[in-house]
C-alpha positions in Angstrom: -14.9 33.0 11.2 -13.0 35.5 9.2 -13.7 35.9 5.4 -13.3 32.7 3.6 -12.1 33.0 0.0 -12.8 30.1 -2.3 -10.9 30.0 -5.5 -9.2 27.6 -8.1 -6.3 25.7 -6.7 -2.8 26.8 -7.9 0.6 25.3 -7.9 1.7 27.4 -4.9 -1.1 26.0 -2.9 0.2 22.3 -3.1 2.3 22.3 0.0 -0.5 23.2 2.2 -3.1 21.1 0.3 -0.7 17.9 0.7 -0.5 18.5 4.3 -4.3 18.4 4.7 -4.4 15.4 2.4 -2.1 13.7 4.6 -3.7 14.4 7.7 -7.1 13.4 6.3 -6.6 10.4 4.1 -4.9 7.0 4.9 -3.7 6.8 1.1 -3.2 10.5 0.2 -2.5 11.8 -3.1 1.2 12.9 -3.7 2.2 16.4 -4.6 3.0 15.2 -8.2 -0.5 13.7 -8.5 -2.2 17.1 -7.6 0.3 18.9 -9.8 -0.6 16.7 -12.9 -4.4 16.9 -12.1 -4.1 20.8 -12.2 -2.7 20.5 -15.7 -5.8 18.6 -17.1 -8.4 20.6 -18.9 -11.3 18.6 -17.5 -10.6 19.1 -13.9 -11.8 21.7 -11.3 -9.9 21.9 -8.1 -10.7 24.6 -5.4 -9.2 25.9 -2.3 -10.8 27.7 0.7 -8.5 30.3 2.0 -8.8 31.8 5.5 -6.4 34.3 6.7 -4.0 33.6 3.8 -3.8 29.9 4.9 -5.5 26.9 3.0 -8.3 25.6 5.2 -9.6 23.2 2.8 -10.0 21.9 -0.8 -12.1 19.9 -3.0 -12.0 18.7 -6.8 -13.6 16.9 -9.6 -13.1 15.5 -12.9 -15.7 16.3 -15.5 -16.6 14.3 -18.6 -19.4 16.1 -20.6 -22.5 16.3 -18.3 -21.1 14.2 -15.5 -18.5 15.3 -12.7 -16.8 12.9 -10.2 -15.8 14.5 -7.1 -12.6 13.1 -6.1 -11.2 14.9 -3.0 -13.0 16.9 -0.3 -10.9 17.8 2.8 -10.7 20.5 5.6 -8.0 21.0 8.1 -8.8 19.1 11.1 -8.9 22.0 13.6 -11.3 23.8 11.2 -13.8 21.1 10.5 -17.5 21.7 11.6 -17.4 25.3 10.5 -19.2 24.9 7.0 -16.0 25.1 5.1 -16.5 21.8 3.2 -20.2 22.8 2.4 -19.1 26.1 1.0 -16.4 24.5 -1.1 -18.8 21.9 -2.5 -21.4 24.4 -3.2 -19.0 26.4 -5.3 -17.6 23.3 -7.0 -21.1 22.3 -8.1 -22.0 25.9 -9.0 -18.9 26.2 -11.4 -19.3 22.5 -12.5 -22.9 23.4 -13.6 -21.6 26.4 -15.4 -19.2 24.2 -17.3 -22.2 22.0 -18.3 -22.4 19.2 -15.6 -25.9 18.0 -14.8 -24.9 15.2 -12.4 -22.2 14.8 -9.8 -21.2 11.6 -8.3 -18.7 10.6 -5.5 -17.7 7.7 -3.2 -17.5 7.9 0.5 -16.4 5.5 3.3 -19.5 3.8 4.8 -18.2 4.9 8.2 -17.8 8.5 7.4 -21.2 9.6 8.6 -20.5 13.4 8.8 -19.3 13.4 5.1 -22.5 11.3 4.1 -24.8 13.7 6.1 -23.0 16.7 4.4 -23.6 15.2 0.9 -27.3 14.2 1.7 -27.9 17.8 2.8 -26.7 19.0 -0.7 -28.9 16.6 -2.4 -26.8 13.7 -3.0 -28.6 10.2 -2.9 -26.9 6.9 -2.3 -27.0 4.6 -5.3 -25.3 1.6 -4.0 -22.2 0.2 -2.4 -18.6 -0.4 -3.9 -17.3 -3.4 -2.0 -13.9 -3.1 -0.6 -13.3 0.2 -2.5 -10.9 1.5 0.2 -7.7 0.4 1.5 -5.9 1.0 4.8 -8.3 0.0 6.3 -10.3 -2.0 3.8 -13.8 -0.6 3.7 -16.8 -0.4 1.5 -17.8 3.0 -0.3 -21.3 4.3 -0.7 -21.6 5.6 -4.1 -23.7 8.8 -4.2 -25.2 10.9 -7.0 -26.8 14.2 -7.5 -28.8 15.2 -10.7 -30.3 18.1 -12.0 -33.2 18.1 -14.4 -32.2 21.2 -16.4 -29.1 23.3 -16.9 -29.1 26.8 -15.5 
C-alpha cells in the first residue's frame, strides 16, 4: 500500500466522503449533515488519503472527557488493509490530546469485522440498544474504551 495520509476532513473532501458513506450505510448522512458537522467546535472528523483519493474516514463528537464515535467507513475495495484501524488510532490519539478519557460507539450486532476491530483497540461491550438501526432493523452493541489517566 502506498503512503496513507491521515488528516482532518475538509469541505473539499465531502463528495468522496459521501460516496463512501452511501456505499457503506443503509441510511447515509447527507453532504449537508457532514458540512454542518465540520462547522462544530466539538467534532473531530478525519480522512485517510491514498494516492490523493479519500480511502476512508471517521469522526466523533466530544463532550468534555467523553467522545462518541459516529462514523467509521473505508472504501469497499480497500477494506482489510488496516485503514480503519489507522484512522481510529489517530482519532483516539487526537481526542485524548483534546481531553477525552473515554470513547463510545454503537455497531450493528451483525458487523463482526467492525466489532473485532474495536475489541482489538480495547473497546468492550457494555450492552445492547434494541432496534437501534433501521433498514434493516437491528440491535446495536454499545462499546466503550476508558483510560485511567490522561497522557
